[in-house]
Steps between C-alpha positions, in 0.01 A plus 500: 500500500531812724772757436804438730479735799819654389343597171287774677584862536308753720359833430323702792334831568586470873139378590496182286707306250478309175717194423589483139651177343779496242225388261334852536214376715391675808400199701449658849331823593297590815295811498484763650755398739754226574272290720180541288364210297682433165342597170788299323589162668639295216820481716318258725310317225474551131365734255139441611592680832580840330798668326591773260746401234668730237741328258574440137261249346647158533784603724580323827743711701670822458862523379613697799379735754629746764396771734602841387786624726395593853121458427221241502422542141536177309610471129453182315641442157347274249676381187297317228541389147331825373648761738560602855297681767552631858229482757525731798302416813455718807246621759513865581520582879139520613320822477143383441439152380745205456596493120736294290648652193644282213664672210606316180761662276605389165873449474549333161296358215129441588368275783142383539414525872219343704352633816270261690352629825304238700408636846366265756394667820489379856825292484470374149139382546245739361450555129412867441248679274712660212346786304621809298494833682570788272870475401555231760394150586397428848480167682268490808421251762370585841676792664784497236549652159808500270512758228714453195604764255743569220673819382435397134215334318485131589223252423431321819278188476310334781578129507320323784594732775832589339606813299723419214667720233761442231686793344806567287794691650744616240831669582451838658140451605416515866181377660391498860237289666390591848291314761355669810282367794212697645205418722221359273239756612691778324372558148801692356849357438776593746653839410855340491418350161490852355867563595724473193728195515806702444415718802442204718818332389707818575346562833541138606860497390573823673338375825711191511823659405452772753427247777798280396743801511464495883673167535818542696661163416799548288655153534593243236158353472299814447288374215373208710440720809320765299268248335426334837416843655272582188331169568437576860363840406267319252372280789423804713132601538545876466171625678618345830859410469451130564747262306360164378702195495423415134227593252391136437336215679559115487805483284632181650818418691475148340355447150178313552520536885284656762738773643296768311440825698353845446776762542306809388505641848733686735703285735646696798821296472564580127390860538728556790792362310400722196513813729858422588573431135348829375659709770838356415438577139396859551117479493385687803163591350395133449644407845299783656185392324541138599564595863170697505328186343656288775388720786142518367480132435627361824320750722320316770586224749843337453343156536301566181801566291480307184780389267323623179244768407321617188644804310273724682556349843225246484508228758273237354664307220284189486667218303278337242561258202408553144411154354408643164872587448716203411815662635840580359610186325248311698610623854194497707321629698498865384460714800368851557558661828755373766437325821847602623316810617381306802836337594700579799852606367688653772789614284297780350511694835877513456469593144268788580700652784818464295334685220387783747852523631649522142255787416592687820860477432443617131342807642145421368254710707340279774145517585437563881327177550783282358672460833180391668463244229856367569425469868165323433678246270781445748242430782350241294837345396617483856213264576502299183844478352530137624173399322530265196400650169476441125825680435654685211392227244136511615476120548163347500613206706545509885624805670871488618757682694656650188852637552454791261180601685707514824780699341245763370374531860861574588495762223178648632641551841840628377353758259238613758794565729687690227191705420451589864859614515459727190164653633621525855227268628644209712211428737488124411864458406578264785224251414583514134876451561417195724273357227765558228761316718245214573425450125869491409587263772211263410562509121878436546414202727190348333536607138866386467597156365846419612519188288437694176668815643204694375188686621191298398147567396314436824587387857586125495447457118859461373366630160682779328331825393635762271355777724789435740727685229334821626649478846799728432299750290250531797783552743418203715858378466797665316620340167825370656325309768594129455128414524418722203794353311373141585152592391608642173710186432203272591283661238661283236247244625227709334690552180335379175722548200640833627180642634350472862179344612333683787498169703541122450234262390468170696547314176156345498330750259339673802687773672513418876471866592161558333365162399440625144556261201740564223844653492579860423780696329794676659409842656649803320518703812687225703763473239546878521525478883762247456709726272479778761598258783790376299627853453462564867733217595753610243435248220478766248547289185219258593276784593554661156445168323171424700371850436575499130351157469172646620537785263526253214157356563317827471278485191580709183355816648673452844216362702508231779235283625491342852678177412741352241507138379865432416421154342228631260660828466183691566346742740227408740265670746332829462670767308649750495569441877569799726701282753732389224569857367541638853757227568683586180526873590610435855764241391644734226552771779648242741737370233605846410576574859714188527702607202363213268543582127355325191701215350 
């Protein structure tokens, strides 16, 4: 049986990330970067697909674990019949190679520990050649090499492509095992393995605490906000500033189902929302880096704008399946790459122009060609805003006239007009103003269902969609508009045990919107949008209760996945999910502005 998704914690060096279970096993790691092939893939299969576990002999799960305050350093405590130990896991911010540091410290008595390293390269498929190399062992397959070392004598044994060691850790003893990736053509181990563990730990802690100290949120939910911001930083690819949606692929929205997608890439929508979130929280450097990534990535014809790119701005993300991986709890297929890169999703134009407007207002230096880019995107939208598309939820069924896509076209025109006013460039303002008015008139006419007193998912559908909760935040209508109040009230139709689904199923086991089989969980971000919308219409107690209900389903180290299954009481979907943590931060700020206080 797989570890529950909520049993995983993340450590990151800002270029890749490891997922570590509460059983002490690193079950997912892609090297050298987030979207590289995995060398540990037990998360999507079993032990034969690669892992690195450190735990007391015979133990199942740690007694407790926590991140050190304001850091991404993970401490796990193990209590056994013979004593207690603490295992500290972290990845130092990248300087040379990606490396994972795991320190075992004796707390009481004496505990026999076991380390089993079983790398399986190329997405959990290729068994490496393992050999000793001086004070290290090295596992090699194709272009990849993993070097393992210890800062004290340890007898490593080669067992069928695994490296195993057992050692006693009495109280007061400290032992560190380190693992670093390098290209296989290099003969020497990475220099990072020569750095003393204590030095690496101090420098990593200092880095995170200095970064966290910049957070300007001082509201009642600071702990949750800071943990979410650290998670967003952990999902940032430092060399380019791109922000990935999640470090994992194919964790299912339905156990055993087919809604399994690769989220190890940079969605313009998620990243644009992250920019707003980071600016609001005081992180101008990250926002500036992301803006530079954006302008490089989307350079070219507006018609070629994609919804998702690789961490370095790559456009080709071919979607393939991995039949050798059985999937998380049997959820197949396991996918690598994402075909959403080729979808038309018109809302991203609005997201991008809104992000550029926010950056301009925040005083971030604007590159000279940015205004030309805005003009080019607006010329495209003026011709195509009425086109059907795949929408916010990236449906794989027929294209539709999605209301949210139309509203984001309104946002694009509105923010372009505002930017023009700030820059003193109003050459196209008349055309953009006419487009903005036309979009609003059409949405209010075609996207409104008088019988339900709510905006709906697409023209003529009658189906509810949680994205309508964003209408007041986006400025399309004010919170006190009766249509906004009606829409918020209608969202009870998406409620499932206190959490919101993103849209309704047709009840046949197949979602009418996308034609895919199987149900799915409630969407964490949608439940948070609901809390913000409730606060906006003055229902402060319900807003607080909804928000704190979401806080209650974070895992033991404060992480959220994409979805939550209230019935089974477990997280679903890829994790940790940037979209969920962005929504948490934005909602915390919104509730603070509205005067909402904890219960």
